[in-house]
Backbone as numpy.savetxt, mean C-alpha at the origin, in Angstrom:
# Nx Ny Nz CAx CAy CAz Cx Cy Cz
11.91 -1.66 -5.88 11.67 -2.39 -4.64 11.86 -3.87 -4.90
12.67 -4.50 -4.09 12.96 -5.91 -4.24 12.22 -6.69 -3.17
11.29 -7.59 -3.56 10.53 -8.32 -2.57 11.33 -9.40 -1.86
12.50 -9.73 -2.37 13.31 -10.73 -1.71 14.08 -10.11 -0.55
14.64 -10.96 0.33 15.52 -10.44 1.35 16.67 -9.68 0.71
17.11 -8.62 1.36 18.13 -7.76 0.76 19.49 -8.43 0.70
19.71 -9.46 1.47 21.01 -10.13 1.47 20.91 -11.41 0.67
21.37 -11.39 -0.57 21.30 -12.56 -1.42 22.60 -13.35 -1.41
23.61 -12.85 -0.72 24.89 -13.54 -0.64 25.29 -13.73 0.80
25.88 -14.89 1.10 26.33 -15.15 2.46 27.56 -14.32 2.80
28.37 -14.05 1.79 29.60 -13.29 2.04 29.67 -12.15 1.03
30.03 -10.99 1.53 30.11 -9.82 0.66 31.33 -9.00 1.05
32.07 -8.54 0.08 33.33 -7.84 0.35 33.12 -6.35 0.46
33.61 -5.77 1.56 33.62 -4.31 1.75 35.07 -3.88 1.82
35.58 -3.41 0.67 37.00 -3.10 0.61 37.78 -4.41 0.70
38.60 -4.54 1.70 39.34 -5.78 1.90 38.70 -6.67 2.93
37.51 -6.29 3.43 36.85 -7.03 4.49 35.78 -7.95 3.93
35.82 -9.21 4.34 34.81 -10.17 3.94 33.71 -10.19 5.00
32.51 -9.88 4.58 31.39 -9.74 5.52 30.51 -10.97 5.46
30.43 -11.68 6.55 29.62 -12.89 6.63 28.19 -12.54 7.03
27.25 -12.75 6.10 25.85 -12.43 6.35 24.98 -13.69 6.42
25.61 -14.81 6.62 24.86 -16.07 6.66 23.85 -16.08 7.80
24.22 -15.55 8.96 23.33 -15.56 10.11 22.10 -14.69 9.85
22.29 -13.57 9.14 21.17 -12.69 8.82 20.17 -13.42 7.92
20.67 -14.18 6.96 19.79 -14.93 6.08 19.03 -16.00 6.84
19.70 -16.65 7.78 19.02 -17.68 8.57 17.91 -17.08 9.43
18.20 -15.94 10.04 17.19 -15.28 10.85 16.01 -14.81 9.99
16.32 -14.30 8.79 15.25 -13.85 7.88 14.36 -15.01 7.49
14.95 -16.19 7.31 14.17 -17.36 6.94 13.22 -17.80 8.04
13.45 -17.34 9.26 12.58 -17.70 10.39 11.39 -16.76 10.51
11.62 -15.45 10.39 10.53 -14.51 10.67 9.84 -13.97 9.42
10.52 -13.91 8.27 9.90 -13.34 7.08 8.75 -14.19 6.54
8.93 -15.51 6.36 7.80 -16.30 5.82 6.51 -16.20 6.64
6.54 -16.33 7.98 5.27 -16.18 8.73 4.63 -14.81 8.56
5.45 -13.75 8.53 4.90 -12.41 8.35 4.28 -12.26 6.96
4.97 -12.75 5.94 4.45 -12.66 4.58 3.14 -13.42 4.45
3.08 -14.62 5.02 1.86 -15.42 4.93 0.72 -14.75 5.69
1.03 -14.16 6.85 0.00 -13.46 7.61 -0.54 -12.27 6.82
0.35 -11.49 6.20 -0.08 -10.36 5.37 -0.92 -10.86 4.20
-0.50 -11.96 3.60 -1.25 -12.53 2.47 -2.67 -12.92 2.88
-2.81 -13.62 4.00 -4.13 -14.09 4.45 -5.03 -12.92 4.81
-4.51 -12.00 5.64 -5.32 -10.85 6.05 -5.66 -9.95 4.86
-4.65 -9.69 4.02 -4.87 -8.82 2.87 -5.82 -9.44 1.87
-5.72 -10.75 1.65 -6.59 -11.43 0.68 -8.04 -11.41 1.16
-8.24 -11.76 2.43 -9.61 -11.81 2.96 -10.22 -10.41 3.00
-9.50 -9.45 3.58 -10.04 -8.11 3.73 -10.38 -7.45 2.42
-9.46 -7.50 1.46 -9.68 -6.82 0.19 -10.68 -7.56 -0.69
-10.76 -8.89 -0.57 -11.79 -9.63 -1.30 -13.17 -9.27 -0.80
-13.33 -9.13 0.51 -14.62 -8.73 1.08 -14.99 -7.33 0.59
-14.02 -6.42 0.56 -14.29 -5.06 0.06 -14.80 -5.11 -1.37
-14.16 -5.90 -2.23 -14.57 -6.00 -3.63 -15.99 -6.57 -3.74
-16.27 -7.63 -2.98 -17.60 -8.24 -3.04 -18.69 -7.27 -2.59
-18.43 -6.53 -1.52 -19.43 -5.58 -1.02 -19.63 -4.44 -2.02
-18.55 -3.94 -2.58 -18.67 -2.85 -3.55 -19.48 -3.28 -4.77
-19.26 -4.51 -5.23 -19.97 -4.99 -6.42 -21.40 -5.41 -6.11
-21.62 -6.05 -4.97 -22.93 -6.61 -4.65 -23.90 -5.56 -4.12
-23.43 -4.66 -3.26 -24.32 -3.74 -2.56 -24.21 -2.30 -3.04
-22.98 -1.83 -3.20 -22.82 -0.41 -3.51 -22.90 -0.12 -5.01
-22.70 -1.15 -5.83 -22.87 -1.04 -7.29 -21.96 0.02 -7.92
-20.86 0.35 -7.24 -19.91 1.35 -7.77 -20.64 2.63 -8.17
-21.42 3.15 -7.24 -22.31 4.26 -7.55 -21.63 5.62 -7.59
-20.41 5.73 -7.06 -19.76 7.04 -7.05 -18.25 6.89 -7.19
-17.58 8.04 -7.20 -16.14 8.06 -7.41 -15.40 7.32 -6.30
-15.80 7.51 -5.06 -15.12 6.87 -3.94 -15.18 5.35 -4.07
-16.33 4.81 -4.46 -16.48 3.36 -4.61 -15.53 2.82 -5.68
-15.39 3.54 -6.76 -14.51 3.08 -7.85 -13.06 3.10 -7.39
-12.66 4.15 -6.67 -11.30 4.20 -6.16 -11.04 3.12 -5.12
-12.03 2.85 -4.27 -11.89 1.78 -3.28 -11.74 0.43 -3.95
-12.50 0.20 -5.01 -12.40 -1.05 -5.76 -11.00 -1.22 -6.33
-10.48 -0.17 -6.95 -9.15 -0.24 -7.54 -8.06 -0.41 -6.48
-8.24 0.24 -5.33 -7.28 0.07 -4.24 -7.27 -1.37 -3.76
-8.44 -1.97 -3.62 -8.53 -3.37 -3.18 -7.87 -4.30 -4.21
-8.09 -4.04 -5.49 -7.45 -4.85 -6.54 -5.93 -4.69 -6.48
-5.46 -3.46 -6.26 -4.02 -3.21 -6.14 -3.42 -3.99 -4.98
-4.11 -3.97 -3.84 -3.61 -4.69 -2.67 -3.60 -6.19 -2.91
-4.58 -6.70 -3.64 -4.60 -8.13 -3.96 -3.43 -8.49 -4.87
-3.14 -7.65 -5.86 -1.97 -7.89 -6.72 -0.70 -7.90 -5.87
-0.63 -6.99 -4.93 0.56 -6.86 -4.09 0.76 -8.12 -3.24
-0.30 -8.59 -2.58 -0.14 -9.72 -1.66 -0.07 -11.06 -2.39
-0.51 -11.09 -3.65 -0.55 -12.35 -4.38 0.82 -13.02 -4.47
1.87 -12.22 -4.63 3.20 -12.79 -4.81 3.90 -13.14 -3.50
3.36 -12.70 -2.36 4.07 -12.88 -1.09 4.32 -14.34 -0.71
3.38 -15.27 -0.93 3.70 -16.67 -0.63 4.91 -17.19 -1.41
5.07 -16.73 -2.65 6.22 -17.16 -3.45 7.52 -16.63 -2.85
7.51 -15.35 -2.43 8.71 -14.78 -1.83 8.99 -15.41 -0.47
7.93 -15.79 0.25 8.12 -16.48 1.53 8.81 -17.82 1.32
8.35 -18.56 0.33 8.99 -19.85 0.01 10.42 -19.64 -0.44
10.64 -18.60 -1.24 11.99 -18.32 -1.74 12.96 -17.99 -0.61
12.46 -17.34 0.44 13.32 -16.98 1.57 13.89 -18.22 2.24
13.11 -19.28 2.29 13.54 -20.51 2.98 14.23 -21.49 2.03
13.66 -21.67 0.84 14.13 -22.74 -0.05 14.76 -22.25 -1.34
14.86 -20.94 -1.52 15.41 -20.35 -2.74 14.40 -20.45 -3.89
14.74 -19.88 -5.05 13.78 -19.73 -6.14 13.70 -21.02 -6.97
12.48 -21.56 -7.05 12.28 -22.82 -7.79 11.16 -22.69 -8.82
10.70 -21.46 -9.08 9.50 -21.27 -9.90 9.79 -20.87 -11.34
11.06 -20.84 -11.74 11.39 -20.57 -13.13 11.46 -19.11 -13.50
11.87 -18.86 -14.74 12.13 -17.50 -15.20 10.85 -16.71 -15.46
9.82 -17.36 -16.04 8.59 -16.65 -16.38 7.90 -16.13 -15.12
7.76 -16.98 -14.11 7.13 -16.53 -12.87 8.00 -15.51 -12.15
9.30 -15.62 -12.27 10.19 -14.63 -11.67 9.89 -13.25 -12.22
9.80 -13.14 -13.53 9.50 -11.85 -14.17 8.08 -11.39 -13.83
7.11 -12.30 -13.98 5.72 -11.93 -13.81 5.41 -11.51 -12.37
5.88 -12.28 -11.40 5.58 -11.99 -10.00 6.30 -10.72 -9.54
7.54 -10.52 -9.99 8.26 -9.29 -9.64 7.54 -8.07 -10.20
7.02 -8.22 -11.41 6.30 -7.12 -12.06 4.97 -6.84 -11.37
4.18 -7.90 -11.10 2.90 -7.73 -10.43 3.07 -7.14 -9.04
4.11 -7.57 -8.36 4.41 -7.06 -7.02 4.59 -5.55 -7.06
5.38 -5.07 -8.04 5.66 -3.65 -8.13 4.46 -2.87 -8.65
3.71 -3.45 -9.60 2.48 -2.80 -10.08 1.51 -2.62 -8.93
1.36 -3.65 -8.10 0.48 -3.55 -6.94 0.94 -2.51 -5.95
2.26 -2.44 -5.75 2.80 -1.44 -4.83 2.53 -0.03 -5.32
2.89 0.27 -6.57 2.70 1.62 -7.11 1.22 1.98 -7.19
0.42 1.10 -7.78 -1.00 1.42 -7.98 -1.72 1.59 -6.65
-1.34 0.78 -5.64 -1.97 0.92 -4.33 -1.74 2.29 -3.74
-0.51 2.75 -3.77 -0.22 4.08 -3.23 -0.78 5.19 -4.11
-0.86 4.96 -5.43 -1.49 5.94 -6.31 -2.98 6.10 -5.98
-3.66 4.99 -5.71 -5.09 5.09 -5.41 -5.34 5.64 -4.02
-4.39 5.50 -3.12 -4.48 6.20 -1.84 -4.43 7.71 -2.09
-3.59 8.12 -3.05 -3.55 9.54 -3.43 -4.90 9.99 -3.97
-5.49 9.18 -4.87 -6.78 9.56 -5.45 -7.88 9.62 -4.39
-7.87 8.69 -3.45 -8.86 8.73 -2.38 -8.67 9.97 -1.50
-7.42 10.34 -1.29 -7.14 11.55 -0.53 -7.65 12.78 -1.26
-7.37 12.87 -2.55 -7.85 14.00 -3.35 -9.37 14.00 -3.44
-9.97 12.82 -3.48 -11.43 12.71 -3.51 -12.03 13.31 -2.25
-11.48 12.98 -1.10 -11.96 13.55 0.16 -11.70 15.05 0.21
-10.55 15.47 -0.30 -10.20 16.89 -0.31 -11.21 17.69 -1.13
-11.56 17.20 -2.33 -12.53 17.89 -3.16 -13.91 17.89 -2.52
-14.31 16.74 -1.97 -15.66 16.62 -1.42 -15.88 17.51 -0.21
-14.83 17.79 0.54 -15.00 18.55 1.78 -14.53 19.99 1.65
-13.39 20.21 1.03 -12.82 21.56 0.95 -13.43 22.34 -0.21
-13.71 21.67 -1.33 -14.29 22.33 -2.50 -15.60 21.63 -2.85
-16.55 21.71 -1.95 -17.78 20.93 -2.08 -18.58 21.27 -3.34
-18.65 22.55 -3.68 -19.45 22.96 -4.85 -18.82 22.43 -6.13
-17.53 22.63 -6.28 -16.83 22.11 -7.46 -16.90 20.59 -7.51
-16.83 19.95 -6.34 -16.81 18.49 -6.28 -18.08 17.88 -6.86
-19.21 18.57 -6.73 -20.47 18.04 -7.25 -20.40 17.84 -8.76
-19.59 18.64 -9.44 -19.43 18.50 -10.89 -18.29 17.57 -11.26
-17.20 17.62 -10.47 -15.99 16.88 -10.84 -16.02 15.42 -10.41
-16.71 15.11 -9.30 -16.67 13.75 -8.75 -17.71 12.86 -9.43
-17.43 12.51 -10.67 -18.33 11.67 -11.46 -17.69 10.31 -11.69
-18.54 9.32 -12.03 -18.03 7.98 -12.31 -17.11 7.99 -13.53
-17.47 8.79 -14.53 -16.65 8.86 -15.74 -15.25 9.37 -15.42
-15.19 10.44 -14.64 -13.87 10.98 -14.26 -13.09 9.97 -13.44
-13.76 9.24 -12.56 -13.10 8.23 -11.73 -12.53 7.11 -12.58
-13.29 6.67 -13.58 -12.82 5.58 -14.45 -11.61 6.04 -15.27
-11.67 7.27 -15.79 -10.56 7.79 -16.60 -9.29 7.92 -15.76
-9.41 8.54 -14.58 -8.23 8.72 -13.73 -7.69 7.37 -13.26
-8.56 6.42 -13.00 -8.11 5.09 -12.59 -7.31 4.42 -13.71
-7.83 4.52 -14.93 -7.13 3.92 -16.07 -5.76 4.56 -16.27
-5.71 5.88 -16.12 -4.43 6.59 -16.28 -3.41 6.12 -15.24
-3.86 6.00 -13.98 -2.94 5.58 -12.92 -2.51 4.13 -13.07
-3.40 3.27 -13.54 -2.99 1.89 -13.83 -1.92 1.88 -14.92
-2.09 2.75 -15.92 -1.10 2.83 -16.98 0.25 3.30 -16.47
0.25 4.31 -15.58 1.49 4.81 -15.02 2.17 3.74 -14.16
1.38 3.07 -13.32 1.93 2.02 -12.46 2.53 0.89 -13.29
1.85 0.54 -14.37 2.36 -0.52 -15.26 3.65 -0.08 -15.93
3.68 1.17 -16.40 4.85 1.68 -17.13 6.10 1.73 -16.24
5.96 2.29 -15.03 7.13 2.44 -14.18 7.60 1.10 -13.62
6.78 0.05 -13.76 7.16 -1.28 -13.28 7.79 -2.14 -14.37
7.82 -1.64 -15.62 8.34 -2.42 -16.73 9.80 -2.85 -16.54
10.69 -1.99 -15.96 12.07 -2.46 -15.76 12.17 -3.77 -15.00
11.30 -4.00 -14.01 11.34 -5.28 -13.30 10.93 -6.43 -14.20
9.98 -6.19 -15.09 9.56 -7.22 -16.04 10.69 -7.56 -17.00
11.48 -6.56 -17.35 12.57 -6.77 -18.32 13.80 -7.38 -17.66
14.22 -6.82 -16.54 15.53 -7.16 -15.98 15.51 -8.32 -14.97
14.39 -8.58 -14.33 14.36 -9.67 -13.36 14.44 -11.03 -14.05
15.32 -11.87 -13.56 15.54 -13.18 -14.16 15.81 -14.22 -13.08
15.50 -15.46 -13.43 15.88 -16.58 -12.56 17.32 -16.92 -12.87
18.20 -16.73 -11.90 19.63 -16.95 -12.10 20.16 -17.88 -11.01
21.41 -18.27 -11.18 22.07 -19.11 -10.18 23.26 -18.35 -9.62
23.24 -18.13 -8.29 24.32 -17.44 -7.59 24.93 -18.39 -6.57
26.22 -18.69 -6.75 26.90 -19.60 -5.83 26.14 -20.92 -5.67
25.74 -21.48 -6.84 25.01 -22.76 -6.87 23.62 -22.68 -6.25
23.11 -21.47 -6.03 21.78 -21.29 -5.44 20.89 -20.53 -6.44
19.70 -21.04 -6.71 18.78 -20.38 -7.62 18.18 -19.15 -6.95
18.08 -18.08 -7.72 17.55 -16.83 -7.19 16.77 -16.10 -8.27
15.84 -15.23 -7.84 15.12 -14.35 -8.75 15.58 -12.94 -8.45
16.40 -12.38 -9.32 17.03 -11.09 -9.06 17.11 -10.27 -10.33
17.19 -8.94 -10.21 17.39 -8.10 -11.40 18.80 -8.25 -11.95
18.88 -8.39 -13.26 20.18 -8.48 -13.94 20.25 -7.33 -14.93
20.98 -6.28 -14.57 21.04 -5.08 -15.40 22.18 -5.18 -16.41
22.10 -4.40 -17.49 23.16 -4.41 -18.50 24.50 -4.01 -17.89
25.59 -4.63 -18.33 26.92 -4.28 -17.80 27.24 -2.81 -18.04
27.84 -2.19 -17.06 28.27 -0.80 -17.18 27.26 0.21 -16.67
25.97 -0.17 -16.62 24.94 0.76 -16.15 24.15 0.16 -15.00
24.70 -0.85 -14.37 23.99 -1.54 -13.30 23.66 -0.60 -12.15
24.64 0.18 -11.70 24.41 1.09 -10.57 23.40 2.17 -10.90
23.43 2.65 -12.15 22.48 3.68 -12.56 21.04 3.16 -12.53
20.82 1.93 -13.02 19.48 1.35 -13.01 19.00 1.10 -11.59
19.88 0.60 -10.73 19.51 0.37 -9.33 19.10 1.68 -8.66
19.89 2.72 -8.89 19.60 4.02 -8.28 18.29 4.59 -8.81
18.07 4.49 -10.13 16.84 5.00 -10.73 15.62 4.27 -10.18
15.72 2.95 -10.06 14.62 2.15 -9.55 14.26 2.54 -8.12
15.27 2.73 -7.29 15.04 3.08 -5.89 14.48 4.49 -5.74
15.02 5.41 -6.54 14.54 6.79 -6.48 13.07 6.88 -6.89
12.70 6.15 -7.97 11.30 6.15 -8.39 10.40 5.57 -7.33
10.85 4.48 -6.70 10.05 3.84 -5.67 9.86 4.76 -4.47
10.94 5.43 -4.06 10.87 6.31 -2.90 10.00 7.53 -3.19
10.20 8.15 -4.37 9.48 9.38 -4.69 8.02 9.12 -5.05
7.80 8.20 -6.02 6.44 7.97 -6.52 5.60 7.13 -5.56
6.23 6.16 -4.92 5.46 5.24 -4.10 5.31 5.64 -2.65
6.21 6.49 -2.15 6.19 6.77 -0.72 6.14 8.26 -0.39
7.12 9.03 -0.88 7.22 10.43 -0.51 6.04 11.24 -1.06
5.72 11.05 -2.34 4.64 11.82 -2.95 3.29 11.57 -2.27
2.89 10.31 -2.01 1.62 10.12 -1.29 1.61 10.79 0.08
2.74 10.71 0.79 2.80 11.30 2.13 2.64 12.81 2.08
3.31 13.46 1.12 3.22 14.92 1.00 1.80 15.35 0.63
1.18 14.63 -0.31 -0.18 14.98 -0.73 -1.16 14.77 0.43
-0.98 13.69 1.19 -1.86 13.44 2.33 -1.74 14.54 3.38
-0.52 14.95 3.68 -0.33 16.00 4.68 -1.01 17.28 4.24
-0.83 17.67 2.97 -1.44 18.90 2.47 -2.97 18.80 2.49
-3.50 17.73 1.89 -4.96 17.61 1.75 -5.65 17.48 3.10
-5.10 16.65 4.00 -5.77 16.44 5.27 -5.62 17.65 6.20
-4.58 18.44 6.00 -4.50 19.70 6.75 -5.63 20.62 6.35
-5.89 20.72 5.05 -7.00 21.55 4.56 -8.34 20.97 5.00
-8.45 19.65 4.99 -9.70 19.01 5.40 -10.01 19.32 6.87
-8.99 19.20 7.71 -9.18 19.47 9.14 -9.59 20.92 9.36
-8.95 21.83 8.64 -9.30 23.24 8.76 -10.76 23.47 8.38
-11.24 22.77 7.37 -12.64 22.91 6.95 -13.59 22.27 7.96
-13.23 21.10 8.46 -14.09 20.39 9.40 -14.25 21.15 10.71
-13.20 21.85 11.11 -13.26 22.61 12.37 -14.36 23.67 12.32
-14.65 24.15 11.10 -15.67 25.19 10.95 -17.09 24.63 10.91
-17.21 23.32 10.88 -18.53 22.70 10.78 -19.30 22.84 12.10
-20.62 22.93 12.01 -21.45 23.14 13.19 -21.78 21.83 13.92
-21.80 20.73 13.18 -22.15 19.44 13.77 -20.94 18.91 14.53
-20.91 19.10 15.85 -19.75 18.76 16.65 -19.45 17.27 16.64
-20.47 16.42 16.76 -20.23 14.99 16.81 -19.63 14.49 15.51
-20.21 14.90 14.40 -19.68 14.49 13.10 -18.28 15.05 12.88
-18.07 16.28 13.36 -16.75 16.90 13.20 -15.68 16.10 13.92
-15.96 15.72 15.16 -14.99 14.98 15.95 -14.68 13.63 15.30
-15.73 12.92 14.85 -15.52 11.63 14.22 -14.71 11.76 12.94
-15.01 12.78 12.14 -14.30 12.97 10.88 -12.84 13.32 11.11
-12.57 14.21 12.06 -11.19 14.60 12.35 -10.40 13.41 12.88
-11.03 12.58 13.72 -10.35 11.39 14.22 -9.96 10.46 13.08
-10.87 10.27 12.14 -10.58 9.39 11.01 -9.44 9.94 10.16
-9.44 11.27 9.94 -8.36 11.90 9.18 -7.01 11.64 9.85
-6.96 11.81 11.16 -5.71 11.56 11.88 -5.30 10.09 11.80
-6.26 9.19 11.86 -5.94 7.76 11.76 -5.30 7.45 10.42
-5.88 7.98 9.34 -5.35 7.73 8.00 -3.91 8.24 7.88
-3.66 9.45 8.34 -2.32 10.04 8.25 -1.32 9.29 9.13
-1.70 9.03 10.37 -0.77 8.42 11.32 -0.42 7.00 10.90
-1.43 6.23 10.46 -1.17 4.85 10.05 -0.21 4.81 8.87
-0.46 5.65 7.86 0.44 5.68 6.70 1.84 6.08 7.13
1.92 7.10 7.99 3.23 7.58 8.45 3.97 6.51 9.24
3.30 5.86 10.18 3.95 4.88 11.04 4.41 3.64 10.27
3.63 3.22 9.28 3.97 1.99 8.58 5.01 2.18 7.47
5.05 3.38 6.88 5.94 3.56 5.74 7.20 4.37 6.04
7.14 5.31 6.96 8.30 6.17 7.21 9.54 5.41 7.67
9.44 4.45 8.60 10.65 3.70 8.97 11.31 3.01 7.79
10.48 2.49 6.89 11.05 1.82 5.71 11.72 2.82 4.78
11.10 4.02 4.63 11.72 5.05 3.79 13.10 5.40 4.32
13.19 5.64 5.62 14.48 6.02 6.23 15.51 4.91 6.07
15.10 3.66 6.36 16.03 2.53 6.24 16.48 2.35 4.80
15.56 2.51 3.86 15.90 2.32 2.45 16.86 3.39 1.96
16.65 4.64 2.37 17.55 5.72 1.97 18.95 5.48 2.52
19.03 5.09 3.80 20.33 4.81 4.41 21.01 3.62 3.73
20.23 2.61 3.39 20.79 1.43 2.72 21.30 1.77 1.32
20.53 2.58 0.62 20.90 2.93 -0.75 22.13 3.81 -0.81
22.21 4.76 0.11 23.31 5.73 0.06 24.29 5.53 1.21
24.46 4.28 1.65 25.32 4.04 2.79 26.77 4.42 2.52
27.24 4.31 1.29 28.62 4.70 0.97 28.81 6.20 1.14
27.81 6.97 0.71 27.92 8.42 0.80 27.94 8.90 2.24
27.29 8.16 3.13 27.22 8.55 4.53 28.26 7.83 5.40
29.31 7.29 4.75 30.40 6.62 5.45 29.90 5.47 6.31
28.86 4.79 5.81 28.30 3.66 6.53 28.67 2.33 5.88
29.61 2.39 4.92 29.92 1.22 4.12 30.94 0.33 4.82
30.53 -0.30 5.92 31.36 -1.29 6.60 30.50 -2.48 6.95
31.11 -3.57 7.29 30.38 -4.83 7.47 29.32 -4.74 8.56
29.69 -4.25 9.73 28.76 -4.24 10.85 27.55 -3.36 10.56
27.81 -2.18 9.98 26.70 -1.28 9.65 25.83 -1.87 8.56
26.46 -2.53 7.58 25.70 -3.16 6.50 24.77 -4.24 7.04
25.25 -5.00 8.01 24.40 -6.03 8.62 23.19 -5.40 9.30
23.43 -4.33 10.05 22.33 -3.66 10.75 21.31 -3.07 9.76
21.82 -2.53 8.66 20.92 -1.98 7.65 20.12 -3.08 6.97
20.74 -4.24 6.74 20.01 -5.37 6.16 18.86 -5.79 7.07
19.14 -5.89 8.36 18.11 -6.27 9.31 17.01 -5.20 9.37
17.42 -3.93 9.37 16.44 -2.84 9.41 15.54 -2.88 8.18
16.11 -3.11 7.01 15.33 -3.20 5.78 14.33 -4.35 5.88
14.81 -5.50 6.34 13.94 -6.67 6.42 12.73 -6.43 7.31
12.97 -5.87 8.50 11.88 -5.65 9.46 10.95 -4.54 9.01
11.50 -3.40 8.61 10.64 -2.27 8.23 9.85 -2.56 6.96
10.46 -3.30 6.03 9.74 -3.67 4.81 8.59 -4.61 5.13
8.86 -5.62 5.97 7.81 -6.57 6.33 6.66 -5.87 7.07
7.00 -4.95 7.96 5.97 -4.23 8.71 5.15 -3.33 7.78
5.82 -2.69 6.83 5.10 -1.79 5.92 4.06 -2.54 5.09
4.29 -3.84 4.85 3.34 -4.61 4.06 1.97 -4.70 4.73
1.93 -4.59 6.06 0.66 -4.70 6.77 -0.29 -3.54 6.44
0.24 -2.49 5.82 -0.62 -1.35 5.48 -1.71 -1.77 4.50
-1.39 -2.71 3.60 -2.40 -3.16 2.64 -3.50 -3.96 3.33
-3.20 -4.54 4.50 -4.24 -5.23 5.27 -5.15 -4.24 5.98
-4.60 -3.07 6.32 -5.37 -2.07 7.04 -6.20 -1.19 6.12
-5.86 -1.17 4.83 -6.62 -0.33 3.89 -8.12 -0.61 3.92
-8.56 -1.89 3.91 -10.00 -2.12 3.97 -10.64 -1.56 5.23
-9.92 -1.60 6.35 -10.46 -1.09 7.61 -10.53 0.43 7.59
-9.43 1.05 7.14 -9.33 2.51 7.17 -10.28 3.17 6.16
-10.28 2.65 4.93 -10.99 3.34 3.85 -12.41 2.82 3.61
-12.76 1.70 4.22 -14.07 1.14 3.94 -14.86 0.82 5.20
-14.32 -0.05 6.02 -15.11 -0.58 7.13 -15.42 0.47 8.20
-14.64 1.56 8.27 -14.94 2.58 9.27 -16.15 3.43 8.90
-16.57 3.41 7.64 -17.74 4.16 7.23 -19.02 3.48 7.69
-19.99 4.26 8.10 -21.24 3.70 8.62 -21.96 2.87 7.57
-22.09 3.41 6.37 -22.81 2.69 5.33 -22.08 1.41 4.94
-20.77 1.51 4.79 -20.01 0.33 4.39 -20.06 -0.73 5.49
-19.99 -0.29 6.74 -20.04 -1.24 7.85 -21.41 -1.93 7.91
-22.45 -1.19 7.59 -23.78 -1.78 7.55 -23.88 -2.83 6.46
-23.31 -2.52 5.28 -23.28 -3.51 4.20 -22.47 -4.74 4.60
-21.37 -4.52 5.34 -20.55 -5.63 5.79 -21.35 -6.56 6.70
-22.10 -5.97 7.65 -22.91 -6.78 8.55 -23.97 -7.57 7.76
-24.56 -6.93 6.78 -25.55 -7.61 5.94 -24.90 -8.77 5.18
-23.71 -8.54 4.68 -22.97 -9.58 3.94 -22.67 -10.76 4.85
-22.26 -10.47 6.10 -21.95 -11.54 7.06 -23.21 -12.32 7.40
-24.32 -11.63 7.57 -25.58 -12.30 7.90 -26.05 -13.17 6.74
-25.70 -12.78 5.50 -26.03 -13.61 4.35 -25.24 -14.92 4.39
-23.97 -14.82 4.77 -23.13 -16.01 4.86 -23.46 -16.83 6.09
-23.74 -16.14 7.21 -24.01 -16.82 8.49 -25.37 -16.33 9.02
-26.46 -16.87 8.51 -27.79 -16.35 8.87 -28.13 -16.49 10.35
-27.50 -17.43 11.04 -27.81 -17.65 12.46 -26.87 -16.90 13.39
-25.99 -16.09 12.81 -25.01 -15.38 13.64 -25.63 -14.09 14.16
-25.76 -13.97 15.46 -26.36 -12.78 16.07 -25.45 -12.22 17.14
-24.22 -12.01 16.77 -23.23 -11.54 17.74 -23.52 -10.13 18.21
-23.99 -9.29 17.33 -24.29 -7.90 17.70 -25.46 -7.41 16.88
-26.16 -6.41 17.34 -27.33 -5.90 16.61 -26.91 -5.20 15.32
-27.76 -5.34 14.34 -27.49 -4.71 13.05 -28.60 -3.71 12.74
-28.18 -2.68 12.08 -29.17 -1.72 11.62 -29.50 -2.01 10.17
-30.73 -1.90 9.83 -31.13 -2.10 8.45 -30.57 -0.99 7.59
-30.13 -1.37 6.42 -29.58 -0.37 5.50 -30.65 0.65 5.11
-31.87 0.17 5.02 -32.92 1.08 4.59 -33.23 2.14 5.62
-32.87 1.87 6.89 -33.12 2.85 7.94 -31.89 3.68 8.27
-30.84 3.47 7.46 -29.60 4.16 7.76 -29.76 5.66 7.48
-29.18 6.42 8.35 -29.27 7.87 8.20 -28.16 8.36 7.27
-28.55 9.05 6.23 -27.57 9.64 5.31 -27.25 11.04 5.82
-25.99 11.21 6.20 -25.62 12.46 6.86 -24.76 13.32 5.95
-24.69 14.58 6.31 -23.81 15.52 5.63 -23.28 16.49 6.64
-22.19 17.13 6.28 -21.58 18.13 7.15 -21.88 19.51 6.61
-22.10 20.44 7.50 -22.43 21.79 7.08 -21.23 22.70 7.28
-20.82 23.35 6.19 -19.69 24.26 6.23 -20.20 25.67 6.50
-19.99 26.16 7.71 -20.54 27.46 8.08 -19.89 28.61 7.34
-18.70 28.40 6.82 -17.99 29.50 6.16 -18.51 29.73 4.75
-19.02 28.67 4.10 -19.48 28.83 2.72 -20.98 28.73 2.60
-21.63 28.20 3.66 -23.07 28.03 3.58 -23.47 26.84 2.75
-22.51 25.98 2.38 -22.79 24.81 1.56 -22.69 23.55 2.41
-23.45 22.54 2.03 -23.34 21.24 2.67 -22.10 20.53 2.12
-21.30 19.98 3.03 -20.10 19.25 2.64 -20.39 17.76 2.71
-20.20 17.09 1.62 -20.48 15.66 1.57 -19.62 14.92 2.58
-20.22 14.04 3.34 -19.47 13.30 4.37 -18.76 12.12 3.73
-17.69 12.44 2.99 -17.01 11.39 2.21 -16.11 10.54 3.04
-15.82 10.95 4.26 -14.88 10.16 5.03 -15.55 9.47 6.20
-16.87 9.42 6.21 -17.59 8.76 7.32 -18.29 7.53 6.81
């Protein structure tokens, strides 16, 4: 995944045709920086608040808290580099070779680890609701720490090519931060990088979410508590739909862009449209990291109560809405009529 605009050259040759992409670059310089900065601000504030609440109030008491903490850290790594790419879109790369490598690497580590921890949160909910008895033994802090460490290692490993190949270079008298692959295997490395990003970062999380949340819904439907059932099913649908809406357009655009020659799309006009599609869908997909705190944390009753307490600590005179005391909060559970076991309300 390349955080820069996909069009790094004003002119590109398609066969004997010279394709002028200067206008696309100018348009990208207008809308990409504001979007990147907006994602950075929202993502930084939201995920920082999640980390503070998890550390101050929840004390990382269970597996879900640990995964939420790691997801927030992943999203912070992801958004950290966006101001640099926003500046690069308008003024080109001025931050040197070391930052080029480091920021490209952190960007990809944040991308992979974020989607990996979404997978772990999905599996956590799946175990807690569908296999409640087994989950009581498996969902421990130790297991959460081990699996988190393993996924951080995987995310770091698959991002190493960006650390190695990305360099600050000069193209047509313009400084840029771009991957420079060894001669003769450039296309192979580009293809491998894109395939890993599509499969590991996008397709695999989507497939796991569809499977797990289908099973979760089937289990929740059997629950006797109608109000809790409706709220839980709504949240499940929100998680699936948001991920699908924000990432699927980018997946489709990226596949078409990568394999445009194979699909007879390798002409100037189509290439321009694909460049624009990549720019917009990629920028929109970034907003998912801003929504993660809302979807995975703030929608929960307990977490929302902690959030209100945190806000009252910062703004003691703020009385915009009534707050419930954490000590009076009702700890709820769902009852699975098919197994006779209580299902932990991990998604509420």
